[in-house]
C-alpha positions as CSV (number, residue, x, y, z in Angstrom):
1,X,0.0,0.0,0.0
2,X,1.4,3.3,-1.1
3,X,0.8,6.6,0.7
4,X,1.7,10.1,-0.6
5,X,1.9,13.0,1.8
6,X,1.7,16.3,0.0
7,X,0.9,19.1,2.5
8,X,1.6,22.8,2.6
9,X,3.3,24.2,5.6
10,X,1.3,24.8,8.8
11,X,1.9,28.5,9.1
12,X,3.8,29.7,12.1
13,X,4.3,26.1,13.2
14,X,5.7,23.5,10.8
15,X,7.3,23.5,7.4
16,X,5.7,21.3,4.7
17,X,8.5,18.7,5.2
18,X,8.1,18.7,9.0
19,X,4.4,18.2,8.7
20,X,5.0,15.4,6.2
21,X,7.4,13.6,8.6
22,X,4.8,13.8,11.4
23,X,2.1,12.4,9.1
24,X,4.5,9.6,8.0
25,X,5.0,8.6,11.6
26,X,1.2,8.3,12.1
27,X,0.8,6.2,9.0
28,X,3.5,3.7,10.0
29,X,2.1,3.4,13.5
30,X,-1.2,2.2,12.0
31,X,0.2,0.4,9.0
32,X,3.9,-0.6,9.5
33,X,4.3,-2.3,6.1
34,X,3.0,0.8,4.2
35,X,5.2,2.5,1.6
36,X,5.2,6.3,2.4
37,X,6.5,9.1,0.2
38,X,6.7,12.7,1.4
39,X,6.3,15.4,-1.3
40,X,6.4,18.8,0.4
41,X,4.2,21.4,-1.4
42,X,3.6,25.1,-1.5
43,X,1.3,27.4,-3.4
44,X,4.0,29.8,-4.7
45,X,4.3,31.9,-1.6
46,X,6.8,31.8,1.2
47,X,8.7,28.5,1.5
48,X,8.3,27.6,-2.2
49,X,12.0,27.6,-2.8
50,X,12.6,25.3,0.1
51,X,9.9,22.9,-1.2
52,X,11.5,22.8,-4.6
53,X,15.0,22.1,-3.3
54,X,13.8,19.4,-0.8
55,X,11.4,17.8,-3.3
56,X,13.9,17.7,-6.2
57,X,17.2,16.8,-4.7
58,X,18.6,15.3,-7.9
59,X,17.4,18.0,-10.3
60,X,17.5,21.2,-8.3
61,X,20.1,23.5,-6.8
62,X,20.0,26.6,-4.7
63,X,21.8,29.8,-5.6
64,X,22.5,32.3,-2.8
65,X,22.8,36.0,-3.5
66,X,23.0,39.1,-1.3
67,X,20.4,41.7,-2.3
68,X,18.5,44.6,-0.8
69,X,15.5,43.9,1.4
70,X,12.1,45.8,1.4
71,X,13.6,48.8,3.2
72,X,16.9,48.5,1.3
73,X,18.7,46.6,4.1
74,X,21.1,43.9,3.1
75,X,19.6,40.3,3.0
76,X,20.6,36.9,1.7
77,X,18.2,35.4,-0.7
78,X,18.1,31.9,-2.3
79,X,16.5,31.0,-5.6
80,X,16.2,27.5,-7.0
81,X,17.3,26.3,-10.4
82,X,15.4,23.2,-11.6
83,X,16.3,21.0,-14.5
84,X,13.1,19.8,-16.3
85,X,12.5,18.6,-19.8
86,X,16.0,19.4,-20.9
87,X,15.7,23.0,-19.8
88,X,16.7,24.8,-16.6
89,X,14.2,27.1,-14.8
90,X,15.2,29.7,-12.3
91,X,12.5,29.9,-9.6
92,X,12.6,33.2,-7.6
93,X,10.6,33.7,-4.5
94,X,9.8,37.4,-4.2
95,X,9.3,37.0,-0.4
96,X,13.0,36.2,0.0
97,X,13.9,39.8,-0.9
98,X,10.6,41.7,-0.6
99,X,8.7,39.7,2.0
100,X,6.7,40.9,5.0
101,X,8.5,38.3,7.0
102,X,11.8,40.3,6.6
103,X,10.4,43.2,8.6
104,X,9.5,43.7,12.3
105,X,5.8,44.7,12.8
106,X,6.9,48.3,13.5
107,X,8.8,48.5,10.2
108,X,5.9,47.4,8.0
109,X,4.4,50.1,5.8
110,X,4.2,49.9,2.0
111,X,4.8,53.6,1.7
112,X,8.4,52.9,2.5
113,X,9.1,49.5,0.9
114,X,10.4,48.5,-2.5
115,X,10.9,45.4,-4.7
116,X,14.4,46.5,-5.7
117,X,15.9,43.3,-4.2
118,X,13.6,41.1,-6.3
119,X,15.0,42.9,-9.4
120,X,18.5,42.1,-8.2
121,X,17.6,38.4,-7.9
122,X,16.2,38.4,-11.4
123,X,19.3,40.2,-12.7
124,X,21.5,37.6,-11.1
125,X,19.6,34.7,-12.7
126,X,19.6,36.4,-16.1
127,X,23.4,37.2,-16.0
128,X,24.0,33.6,-15.1
129,X,22.3,32.6,-18.3
130,X,18.9,31.4,-17.2
131,X,16.2,32.3,-19.7
132,X,13.1,30.7,-18.2
133,X,12.3,32.5,-15.0
134,X,9.3,31.8,-12.6
135,X,8.7,34.5,-10.0
136,X,6.4,33.6,-7.1
137,X,4.5,36.6,-5.8
138,X,3.2,35.6,-2.3
139,X,4.0,37.3,1.0
140,X,5.2,40.6,-0.2
141,X,5.7,43.7,2.1
142,X,5.4,46.0,-0.9
143,X,3.0,48.1,-3.0
144,X,5.3,49.7,-5.5
145,X,3.8,48.4,-8.7
146,X,7.0,46.6,-9.5
147,X,8.9,49.9,-9.9
148,X,11.7,48.9,-7.6
149,X,12.2,45.6,-9.4
150,X,12.3,47.4,-12.7
151,X,14.9,49.9,-11.4
152,X,17.2,47.0,-10.5
153,X,16.8,45.7,-14.1
154,X,17.8,49.0,-15.7
155,X,14.6,51.0,-16.0
156,X,14.9,54.7,-15.1
157,X,11.9,56.5,-13.4
158,X,11.5,60.2,-13.2
159,X,9.5,62.6,-11.0
160,X,7.4,65.6,-12.1
161,X,10.6,67.7,-12.4
162,X,12.3,65.2,-14.6
163,X,14.7,64.1,-11.9
164,X,15.6,60.4,-11.7
165,X,13.9,58.8,-8.7
166,X,16.3,57.1,-6.2
167,X,16.1,53.7,-4.7
168,X,15.0,54.6,-1.1
169,X,11.5,54.2,0.0
170,X,8.6,53.4,-2.3
171,X,9.6,54.8,-5.7
172,X,6.0,54.4,-7.1
173,X,4.9,57.5,-5.1
174,X,7.0,59.9,-7.2
175,X,6.7,58.4,-10.7
176,X,5.7,60.7,-13.5
177,X,7.6,59.0,-16.4
178,X,10.2,56.4,-17.2
179,X,12.6,55.1,-19.8
180,X,13.6,51.5,-20.5
181,X,16.5,52.4,-22.8
182,X,19.0,51.0,-20.3
183,X,17.1,47.8,-19.4
184,X,19.5,44.8,-19.5
185,X,19.3,43.5,-23.1
186,X,19.2,39.8,-22.1
187,X,15.7,40.3,-20.8
188,X,14.4,40.1,-24.4
189,X,15.6,36.5,-24.5
190,X,13.8,35.5,-21.3
191,X,10.4,34.0,-20.7
192,X,8.8,35.1,-17.4
193,X,6.0,33.5,-15.5
194,X,4.5,35.1,-12.4
195,X,3.2,32.4,-10.0
196,X,0.2,33.7,-8.1
197,X,-3.3,32.7,-7.1
198,X,-4.4,36.3,-6.4
199,X,-6.7,37.4,-9.2
200,X,-7.1,41.1,-8.1
201,X,-6.8,44.0,-10.6
202,X,-4.0,46.5,-10.5
203,X,-6.0,49.3,-8.9
204,X,-9.5,50.2,-7.6
205,X,-11.6,48.9,-4.7
206,X,-10.6,45.3,-5.5
207,X,-7.0,46.2,-6.4
208,X,-3.6,45.9,-4.9
209,X,-3.8,48.8,-2.5
210,X,-7.4,48.6,-1.2
211,X,-7.3,44.8,-0.7
212,X,-3.8,44.1,0.5
213,X,-2.0,47.3,1.6
214,X,-3.7,47.4,5.0
215,X,-2.3,44.1,6.1
216,X,1.1,45.4,5.1
217,X,0.9,48.3,7.4
218,X,-0.8,51.2,5.5
219,X,-3.6,53.3,6.9
220,X,-6.7,54.5,5.0
221,X,-5.2,57.7,3.8
222,X,-2.1,55.9,2.6
223,X,-4.1,53.3,0.8
224,X,-5.8,56.0,-1.2
225,X,-2.4,57.5,-2.1
226,X,-1.1,54.2,-3.2
227,X,-4.1,53.4,-5.3
228,X,-3.9,56.8,-7.1
229,X,-0.2,56.2,-7.8
230,X,-1.0,52.7,-9.3
231,X,-3.6,54.3,-11.6
232,X,-1.0,56.7,-12.9
233,X,1.6,54.0,-13.4
234,X,-1.0,51.8,-15.3
235,X,-1.5,54.7,-17.7
236,X,2.2,55.1,-18.2
237,X,2.5,51.3,-18.9
238,X,-0.3,51.5,-21.4
239,X,1.1,54.5,-23.2
240,X,4.5,52.9,-23.5
241,X,3.8,49.2,-24.0
242,X,0.2,49.2,-25.2
243,X,-0.8,46.9,-22.3
244,X,-3.8,47.8,-20.1
245,X,-2.7,46.0,-16.9
246,X,-6.1,46.7,-15.3
247,X,-7.6,44.1,-17.7
248,X,-5.1,41.4,-16.7
249,X,-6.3,39.1,-13.9
250,X,-3.8,39.0,-11.1
251,X,-2.0,42.3,-12.1
252,X,-2.6,43.5,-8.5
253,X,-0.7,40.5,-6.9
254,X,2.2,41.5,-4.6
255,X,1.3,45.2,-4.7
256,X,1.2,45.4,-8.5
257,X,4.2,43.1,-9.3
258,X,1.9,41.0,-11.5
259,X,1.1,44.0,-13.7
260,X,4.7,45.1,-14.1
261,X,5.9,41.6,-15.0
262,X,3.1,41.3,-17.6
263,X,3.5,44.8,-19.1
264,X,7.3,45.3,-19.0
265,X,8.7,41.8,-19.0
266,X,6.1,40.4,-21.4
267,X,5.4,37.8,-18.7
268,X,2.2,35.8,-18.0
269,X,0.5,35.2,-14.7
270,X,-0.1,31.5,-13.8
271,X,-1.7,29.7,-10.9
272,X,0.9,29.4,-8.1
273,X,-0.2,25.9,-7.0
274,X,-0.4,24.6,-10.5
275,X,3.1,25.9,-11.2
276,X,4.4,24.2,-8.1
277,X,2.6,21.0,-9.0
278,X,4.4,21.0,-12.4
279,X,7.8,21.8,-11.0
280,X,7.6,19.2,-8.3
281,X,6.2,16.5,-10.7
282,X,3.5,15.9,-8.2
283,X,1.1,14.2,-10.7
284,X,3.6,11.5,-11.4
285,X,3.8,10.8,-7.6
286,X,0.1,10.8,-7.2
287,X,-0.2,8.2,-10.0
288,X,2.0,5.9,-8.0
289,X,0.1,6.3,-4.7
290,X,-3.1,4.6,-3.4
291,X,-3.9,7.2,-0.7
292,X,-3.0,10.9,-0.7
293,X,-2.8,13.0,2.4
294,X,-2.7,16.8,2.1
295,X,-3.4,19.8,4.3
296,X,-2.4,23.2,5.6
297,X,-2.8,25.3,8.7
298,X,-6.4,26.4,8.0
299,X,-8.9,24.9,5.5
300,X,-11.3,27.8,4.8
301,X,-12.7,29.9,2.0
302,X,-9.1,31.0,0.9
303,X,-8.3,27.3,0.4
304,X,-10.9,27.2,-2.4
305,X,-9.0,30.0,-4.2
306,X,-6.2,27.8,-5.4
307,X,-4.4,26.6,-2.3
308,X,-2.4,23.4,-2.0
309,X,-5.1,21.0,-0.6
310,X,-7.5,21.8,-3.4
311,X,-4.8,21.5,-6.1
312,X,-3.7,18.2,-4.6
313,X,-7.2,17.0,-4.1
314,X,-8.2,17.7,-7.7
315,X,-5.2,15.6,-9.0
316,X,-6.0,12.8,-6.6
317,X,-9.6,12.6,-7.7
318,X,-8.6,12.8,-11.3
319,X,-6.5,9.6,-10.9
320,X,-9.1,7.8,-8.6
321,X,-7.1,8.0,-5.4
322,X,-8.3,8.4,-1.9
323,X,-7.7,12.0,-0.9
324,X,-7.7,13.0,2.8
325,X,-7.2,16.6,4.2
326,X,-5.8,17.6,7.6
327,X,-5.6,21.1,9.1
328,X,-5.2,22.9,12.3
329,X,-8.5,24.7,11.7
330,X,-11.4,23.7,9.5
331,X,-14.2,26.1,8.5
332,X,-17.4,24.1,9.4
333,X,-19.3,25.9,6.6
334,X,-16.9,24.8,4.0
335,X,-18.9,21.9,2.5
336,X,-17.7,22.5,-1.1
337,X,-14.2,21.1,-0.1
338,X,-15.6,17.6,-0.3
339,X,-15.8,18.0,-4.1
340,X,-12.0,17.6,-4.0
341,X,-11.2,15.7,-0.8
342,X,-13.0,12.6,0.4
343,X,-12.8,13.8,4.0
344,X,-11.1,16.4,6.1
345,X,-9.9,16.2,9.7
346,X,-8.8,18.7,12.3
347,X,-5.6,17.8,14.1
348,X,-6.8,19.4,17.4
349,X,-6.8,16.6,20.0
350,X,-7.8,18.9,22.9
351,X,-8.6,22.5,23.6
352,X,-5.5,24.6,23.7
353,X,-4.6,28.3,23.5
354,X,-3.5,29.2,19.9
355,X,0.1,29.9,21.0
356,X,0.4,26.4,22.5
357,X,-1.2,24.7,19.6
358,X,1.3,26.4,17.2
359,X,4.3,25.0,19.1
360,X,6.1,22.7,16.6
361,X,6.4,19.7,18.9
362,X,2.7,19.9,19.8
363,X,1.5,20.4,16.2
364,X,3.7,17.5,15.0
365,X,2.3,15.2,17.6
366,X,-1.2,16.2,16.8
367,X,-0.7,15.5,13.1
368,X,0.9,12.1,13.9
369,X,-2.1,11.1,16.2
370,X,-4.7,12.3,13.8
371,X,-3.2,10.6,10.7
372,X,-2.7,7.4,12.7
373,X,-6.4,7.3,13.5
374,X,-7.4,8.1,9.9
375,X,-5.4,5.2,8.6
376,X,-6.7,2.9,11.3
377,X,-10.3,3.8,10.3
378,X,-9.5,3.2,6.6
379,X,-8.0,-0.2,7.5
380,X,-10.9,-1.2,9.7
381,X,-13.4,-0.3,7.1
382,X,-11.7,-2.3,4.5
383,X,-11.1,0.7,2.3
384,X,-7.4,0.1,1.9
385,X,-8.0,-3.6,1.1
386,X,-10.4,-2.5,-1.7
387,X,-7.8,-0.1,-3.0
388,X,-5.1,-2.8,-3.0
389,X,-7.3,-5.2,-5.0
390,X,-8.0,-2.5,-7.7
């Protein structure tokens, strides 16, 4: 009997690999002779590079580079290079250089943050010769419309007086014009994919600023300023490139990074979880399995918008596999999830304060106990025997 464990991380508690190890222990306690494979997963947000490197040890390598962080501090970022179908892909996680996790709560405010470091990561990959580049957009601390990223790639932006805008703070706020004459020429040889499951437009009430800037530290007045600046930038992009970013689904991802990648780098926006599924060759692993266990910290309405458990569940159902979901929290109103997963289980074994439940050792033990009981139930009901006979 073959089990595949393909969970996302349990946020603020366990990495995807750590959650997988705990689930494996539970399976083997109930079914010692089982074959178990751990396939850590992510949806394109924070932790995606780690998942790719741990899940593809024979075909992936990590490249470290020192770049600027969201407030122009020096940070070390790692991107992954994956060999697939005779071609190498550079996978760059924007959160490694522009992520909210890099800032203390008091430092978080998109009026002062930039994606310049992401541009430096891209530049490094391009200069090393990589021409297929995937950029994951989750977890950003920024709302600069990708202006900082473009500055690092050679674009020059100017204010109302015609002065070139510097690198400090959020450059979007001063933009009145730009030139791409000095953009690094190798970019024309590259194919860019922005991996994101955010479908928000570039600006407006459902756009980058009004939907996401608040959680990045902006107040109501600042949100309005950011939105107006994005409107102006969208017009500049349309005038220069003939691309209306407001019409592109996902252009508002990561504070407008999606729009900048589409307009200026001729990139396309793709589902984050589907991109990760392809890069990790998950479908091949699901074909080999009999039972698939997936999960994340919380199974809720956001899960239905392209998160790992739904992506994994769809594939498992496609190939006729048993698909089980586990989570720290389950939305009791979320009945639609059973279209993709045969059953879902909370790992909470007793009432605990959230801070205690998030402790890695406790979360791991709860996963182990829950998965053990799930497998015992499947065995007692004869489900696993039926699968084995098929």
